[in-house]
C-alpha positions in Angstrom: 77.4 139.5 90.2 78.9 141.7 92.8 76.7 143.5 95.3 77.9 145.5 98.3 76.4 146.7 101.5 77.3 149.5 103.9 76.3 147.5 107.0 76.0 143.8 106.2 74.9 141.4 108.8 78.0 139.5 110.1 76.4 136.0 109.7 75.2 136.7 106.2 78.5 138.3 105.3 80.5 135.3 106.5 78.3 132.8 104.7 78.5 134.9 101.5 82.3 135.2 101.7 82.7 131.4 102.2 80.4 130.7 99.3 82.1 133.3 97.1 85.4 131.8 97.9 84.2 128.5 96.7 82.5 130.0 93.7 85.5 131.8 92.4 87.5 128.7 92.8 84.9 126.8 90.8 84.5 129.5 88.1 88.2 129.2 87.6 87.5 125.5 87.0 90.3 125.1 84.5 92.8 126.0 87.2 92.1 122.7 88.9 94.1 121.1 86.1 97.1 123.2 87.1 96.7 122.5 90.8 95.6 118.9 91.0 99.1 117.5 90.6 100.9 120.2 92.6 99.8 119.0 96.0 102.8 117.0 93.9 116.5 125.5 90.6 116.3 123.7 87.2 116.2 119.9 87.5 115.1 116.8 85.7 111.6 115.7 87.0 110.6 112.2 88.2 107.0 112.9 87.0 105.8 114.9 84.1 102.2 116.1 83.6 100.8 117.4 80.3 97.4 119.1 80.3 96.0 119.4 76.8 93.5 121.8 75.2 90.9 119.1 75.6 91.6 119.0 79.3 91.4 122.8 79.6 88.1 122.8 77.7 86.7 120.3 80.1 88.0 122.3 83.0 86.3 125.5 82.0 83.1 123.6 81.3 83.3 122.2 84.9 83.8 125.8 86.1 80.8 127.1 84.2 78.5 124.3 85.2 79.5 124.7 88.9 79.1 128.4 88.7 75.6 128.2 87.3 74.6 125.7 90.0 76.2 127.6 92.9 75.0 131.1 91.9 71.4 129.9 92.3 72.3 128.9 95.9 74.3 132.0 96.7 73.3 134.3 99.6 74.0 137.8 98.6 74.3 140.8 100.8 71.6 143.5 100.8 72.3 146.6 98.7 71.4 149.9 100.4 72.1 153.6 100.2 70.7 157.1 99.9 69.9 159.4 96.9 68.5 162.9 96.5 65.0 163.2 94.9 64.1 166.8 94.4 64.7 168.4 97.8 64.4 165.2 99.7 66.8 162.4 100.7 65.6 159.0 99.7 66.8 155.8 101.5 66.7 152.7 99.4 67.3 148.9 100.1 67.5 146.0 97.7 67.1 142.7 99.7 66.6 139.0 99.2 68.8 139.1 96.1 68.6 135.7 94.2 70.0 134.6 90.9 67.1 133.0 89.0 69.1 132.0 85.9 72.6 132.5 84.5 74.0 131.5 81.1 77.5 131.4 79.6 76.9 130.7 75.9 80.4 131.6 74.8 83.2 130.8 77.2 86.6 129.5 76.3 90.2 129.1 77.5 93.2 129.2 75.3 97.0 129.0 75.8 99.4 131.8 75.0 102.8 130.0 74.4 105.4 131.0 76.9 103.1 133.4 78.7 99.9 132.0 80.2 96.3 131.2 79.9 93.6 133.4 78.3 90.1 133.1 79.7 87.3 134.6 77.6 83.7 135.0 78.6 81.5 136.6 76.0 77.8 137.5 76.0 77.0 136.0 79.4 73.6 136.9 80.9 71.7 136.5 84.1 68.3 137.2 85.6 68.1 138.3 89.2 65.1 138.7 91.5 65.0 140.8 94.6 62.8 142.9 96.9 63.1 146.7 96.9 62.1 149.4 99.4 62.4 153.2 99.4 61.6 155.7 102.2 61.7 159.4 102.7 59.9 162.0 104.9 57.4 162.4 102.0 56.7 158.8 101.0 57.6 155.2 101.3 57.0 152.3 98.9 58.2 148.7 98.3 57.8 145.8 95.9 59.7 143.3 93.8 62.1 143.7 91.0 63.7 141.7 88.3 67.2 142.6 86.9 68.1 141.4 83.4 71.9 141.5 82.9 73.1 140.9 79.3 76.2 141.3 77.2 78.7 140.5 79.9 82.2 140.4 78.5 85.4 139.4 80.4 88.9 138.5 79.1 91.7 137.7 81.5 95.3 136.4 81.1 96.6 134.3 84.0 100.2 133.3 84.4 101.6 130.5 86.6 104.9 130.1 88.3 106.2 128.4 91.5 107.3 129.5 94.9 110.3 128.4 96.8 108.4 125.4 98.2 107.4 124.1 94.8 103.7 125.2 95.0 101.9 126.6 91.9 101.4 130.3 92.1 98.8 132.0 89.8 99.0 135.7 88.8 96.3 137.8 87.1 98.5 139.4 84.4 95.7 141.4 82.7 91.9 141.7 82.9 89.2 143.6 81.1 85.4 143.4 81.8 82.3 145.1 80.6 78.5 144.8 81.1 76.6 145.4 77.9 73.2 146.2 79.5 71.1 146.3 82.6 67.3 146.2 82.4 65.3 146.5 85.6 61.6 145.8 85.8 59.5 146.6 88.9 56.2 145.1 89.8 53.1 147.0 88.7 52.5 148.3 92.3 55.5 150.6 91.9 53.3 153.1 90.1 54.7 156.6 89.8 58.0 155.4 91.4 58.8 153.1 88.5 60.6 155.4 86.2 62.6 157.2 88.9 63.7 154.0 90.7 64.6 152.2 87.5 66.6 155.1 86.1 68.5 155.4 89.4 69.4 151.7 89.8 70.4 150.8 86.2 73.4 153.0 85.9 75.1 152.4 89.2 74.4 148.7 89.0 76.0 148.5 85.6 79.0 150.5 86.8 79.4 148.4 89.9 79.4 145.2 88.0 81.9 146.4 85.4 84.4 147.9 87.9 84.3 145.0 90.3 84.7 142.0 87.9 88.4 142.1 87.5 89.3 143.1 91.1 87.1 140.3 92.3 88.8 137.7 90.0 92.2 139.0 91.2 91.1 138.7 94.8 89.9 135.2 94.4 93.0 134.1 92.5 94.9 135.2 95.6 92.6 133.0 97.7 93.4 130.1 95.4 97.1 130.8 95.9 96.6 130.7 99.6 94.8 127.4 99.3 97.6 126.0 97.2 100.3 127.2 99.6 98.6 125.4 102.4 98.9 122.1 100.6 101.6 119.7 101.6 103.8 119.0 98.6 104.7 115.6 100.2 102.0 113.0 100.3 102.2 109.9 102.4 101.6 106.7 100.4 101.5 104.3 103.4 103.4 103.7 106.6 106.6 103.1 104.7 106.8 105.9 102.1 105.8 109.3 101.0 106.2 111.2 97.6 107.5 114.7 96.9 105.1 116.3 94.4 106.7 119.8 94.4 107.4 121.5 91.1 111.0 121.5 90.1 110.6 123.9 87.2 108.1 126.7 86.4 105.1 125.6 84.3 105.8 125.4 80.6 103.0 126.6 78.3 103.0 125.7 74.6 100.4 126.3 72.0 98.8 122.8 72.7 99.5 122.1 76.4 100.5 123.0 79.9 103.5 121.0 81.1 104.4 120.4 84.8 107.7 119.1 86.0 107.3 117.4 89.3 110.1 116.1 91.5 108.5 112.7 91.9 110.9 111.3 94.6 109.8 108.7 97.0 111.3 109.0 100.5 111.1 106.9 103.7 108.6 108.3 106.2 110.6 110.6 108.5 113.7 110.5 106.4 114.5 113.1 103.6 117.8 111.5 102.4 118.0 111.8 98.6 118.4 108.5 96.7 122.0 107.8 95.3 120.9 108.3 91.7 119.4 111.2 89.7 116.4 111.3 87.3 117.2 111.2 83.6 115.4 113.5 81.1 112.4 112.1 79.2 109.9 113.7 76.9 106.1 113.1 76.7 105.1 113.0 73.1 102.6 115.6 71.8 99.3 113.9 72.0 95.9 115.6 72.1 93.6 112.6 72.3 93.3 112.7 76.1 92.8 115.5 78.7 95.8 114.5 80.8 99.1 112.7 80.1 101.2 111.6 83.1 104.8 110.4 82.6 106.2 108.3 85.5 109.9 107.8 85.2 112.2 104.9 86.1 113.7 107.3 88.7 110.3 107.5 90.6 109.8 103.8 90.5 113.4 103.1 91.5 113.3 105.5 94.4 110.2 103.7 95.6 111.9 100.3 95.2 114.8 101.5 97.4 112.5 102.8 100.1 110.5 99.6 100.3 113.6 97.5 100.3 115.2 99.4 103.1 112.0 99.2 105.2 111.8 95.4 104.9 108.5 95.5 103.1 109.8 93.0 100.5 110.6 90.3 103.1 108.4 87.3 102.6 107.8 84.2 104.7 106.4 81.6 102.4 103.9 79.4 104.3 100.4 80.6 103.9 100.8 81.3 100.2 101.6 77.6 99.6 99.1 76.1 102.0 96.3 75.9 99.4 98.6 73.8 97.1 100.3 71.4 99.5 101.8 71.1 103.0 105.5 71.7 102.6 107.7 69.4 104.8 111.3 68.2 105.0 110.2 65.2 103.0 110.1 67.3 99.9 113.9 67.8 100.0 114.8 64.3 101.2 115.0 62.8 97.7 117.5 65.5 96.5 119.5 66.0 99.7 120.3 62.7 101.4 121.3 64.3 104.7 117.9 65.9 105.0 116.3 62.5 104.7 118.6 61.1 107.4 118.3 64.0 109.8 114.6 64.4 109.6 113.3 60.9 109.3 110.0 62.2 110.7 108.8 64.9 108.3 108.7 68.3 109.9 107.0 71.4 108.5 109.2 73.8 106.5 109.3 77.6 106.4 110.9 79.6 103.5 112.1 83.0 104.4 112.9 85.3 101.4 114.8 88.5 101.8 116.1 90.8 99.1 119.8 91.5 99.3 119.4 94.7 97.2 116.6 96.9 96.0 114.9 95.4 92.9 116.1 97.1 89.7 113.4 98.4 87.4 113.9 98.7 83.7 111.4 100.4 81.4 111.7 99.8 77.7 109.3 100.2 74.8 106.4 97.9 75.7 108.4 96.2 78.4 108.5 96.6 82.1 111.2 94.4 83.6 112.0 94.0 87.3 115.2 92.2 88.4 115.4 91.1 92.0 118.2 89.4 93.9 117.6 87.8 97.3 118.4 85.0 99.7 116.0 82.2 100.6 116.5 80.5 103.9 114.9 77.0 104.3 114.1 76.1 107.9 112.6 73.1 109.5 110.0 73.7 112.3 110.7 71.3 115.2 108.1 69.9 117.5 108.9 72.4 120.2 108.1 75.2 117.7 111.7 76.3 117.3 113.2 76.4 113.8 116.4 74.9 112.5 118.1 76.3 109.4 118.8 73.7 106.7 120.3 75.8 103.9 120.2 79.2 102.2 120.0 79.9 98.5 120.9 83.0 96.5 118.2 83.7 94.0 118.2 86.1 91.1 114.9 86.5 89.4 113.8 88.5 86.3 110.1 89.3 86.2 107.9 91.2 83.7 105.1 93.4 84.9 101.8 94.2 83.4 100.0 97.4 84.5 96.4 98.1 85.0 94.4 101.0 86.5 91.6 100.0 88.8 89.6 102.2 91.2 92.0 105.2 90.6 95.1 103.1 91.4 98.0 102.0 89.2 98.5 98.3 89.9 101.4 96.3 88.7 101.2 92.5 88.4 104.4 90.4 88.2 105.0 87.3 86.1 108.2 85.2 86.5 110.4 85.3 83.4 113.6 83.5 84.5 115.6 82.8 87.7 119.0 81.6 88.8 119.9 79.6 92.0 123.2 79.2 93.9 124.0 77.7 97.3 125.0 80.3 99.8 125.2 78.2 103.0 124.2 74.7 104.0 123.8 72.9 107.3 123.0 69.6 105.5 126.1 69.3 103.4 126.8 70.2 99.8 124.2 69.3 97.1 123.5 70.2 93.5 121.2 73.1 93.5 120.1 72.2 89.9 118.3 69.2 91.4 115.9 71.7 93.2 115.3 74.0 90.2 111.9 72.6 89.2 110.8 72.6 92.8 111.8 76.2 93.4 110.3 77.2 90.1 107.0 75.9 91.5 107.7 77.8 94.8 108.4 81.0 93.1 105.5 80.9 90.7 102.9 79.7 93.3 104.3 81.3 96.5 106.7 84.2 96.1 105.1 85.9 93.0 101.5 85.6 94.4 102.7 87.0 97.7 104.4 90.0 95.9 101.3 90.6 93.8 99.1 90.6 96.9 101.2 93.5 98.2 101.3 95.3 94.9 97.5 95.1 94.7 97.4 98.1 97.1 98.7 100.1 94.1 99.7 103.7 93.7 96.7 105.9 94.1 96.6 108.5 91.3 93.8 110.8 92.6 93.0 111.5 96.3 89.4 112.5 95.8 86.2 110.8 94.9 84.9 113.9 93.1 87.3 113.4 90.2 87.5 110.2 88.3 89.8 108.8 85.6 87.9 107.9 82.4 89.2 105.2 80.1 92.9 105.5 81.3 95.5 103.8 79.1 99.0 102.8 80.4 101.8 102.4 77.9 105.5 101.6 78.6 108.1 103.7 76.8 111.9 104.0 77.1 112.6 105.0 80.7 109.1 106.0 81.6 105.4 104.9 81.9 102.7 107.0 80.2 99.2 107.3 81.6 96.8 108.9 79.1 93.3 109.6 80.5 90.2 111.8 80.4 88.6 113.1 83.6 85.1 113.2 84.9 84.0 115.5 87.7 81.4 114.2 90.1 79.3 117.1 91.3 77.4 115.1 93.9 80.5 113.9 95.6 81.9 117.4 95.7 78.8 118.8 97.4 79.8 116.8 100.4 83.1 118.7 100.7 83.4 122.0 102.5 85.8 124.5 101.0 88.1 122.1 99.2 89.2 123.0 95.7 89.6 119.8 93.9 91.8 118.2 96.7 93.9 116.0 94.5 97.4 115.2 95.8 98.9 112.2 94.2 
């Protein structure tokens, strides 16, 4: 409903505007599916998002449910004015306006290929209670009234594009609204005033509602655009990296889905240098079994790998990881390397320092996630004075396979060693056959290095940055050159009630 006031109280007005702002955002609930990944020039994207009709249907249902809940809590401005009754001017006021019930029995959203989104509200109805008061030099009277609004119809087409910064921009392309009927009932005490006051109020109220529906939606869409524009299109993952979630192409709308192309590049914090490789094209298959399908390309993962390699995040000192299995000393190498046995007759503790010599290479193939890492492992003896002495350094190339799970809204990979190759890079204890240490380092890699890597990977990539929206039964599959996450969504109203004016604050 839209009520106006010639002289609204400033406090009531501010509260009403804030609530209306949130209400319009919520009633456009299906728009959250457009904006949730955009807090994420033709170019290939690193991330693709496909929103299906099932997702849109859920979005509009969220909007309807929220609107019904919030309208009952709304603080509306008083409605006042003056009319002529015979030869006398009559002042009237309608106050304490409260929505008692509201129903949207027939609400839908559909896609217009290549154009936009069509919102249809049909046969909506509401019941509103209020106090009324009239006054003239001849008489004054007051009481309570109930307004029955029925047959509300609204159809609107909304298009979506992008601005120069890669934010989603919504535009109300067309809109038409109509109120079928207004029926006002006054309390019995109104007496002779009943017919006059009802006849006077019904027509202007119907006209006011009809003429204000579309401008109000247009106004609130502009507010949504302002909110979207304020969002940072780059979200920080941790102290090492941040992701660019800007749109690289305008939204593509087909008969069955809305498709978003997101840059999906991972940068070092404080450094916007582009990676030395480009994203390759990939296509998410047409699937309608889930609300949302998210395609994460090799490019996205490889840019993340490069950032973490450059930051030193992959450097590992193997000590604590092995302490639960055995205490590693120089004695472990003495049987294979005679000079170690002679130099360190008294066993000294050993530290293994592992450093990658290049960013791990990620390969995505049908049902296969392969990570190939090349690094050097320096083996050092810890002397009694706590200094270290390098014994030898090995070059290691390892191929691992990754399994993927989604836990607590995070995509978490877990590595398993597939194969590895060793070669001697440098030695302070003379030449020796590296093959003699293969079984030993197999044990080290499987029980030290891989667990240490998985411990870091457990932090995962957070998919949603809000507790009010949850992934439901997400499924991760590996395809050629990209990962596909297919999931439904669940909106948690109780969590959202704790937020102020945020409109589904979901960044990455």
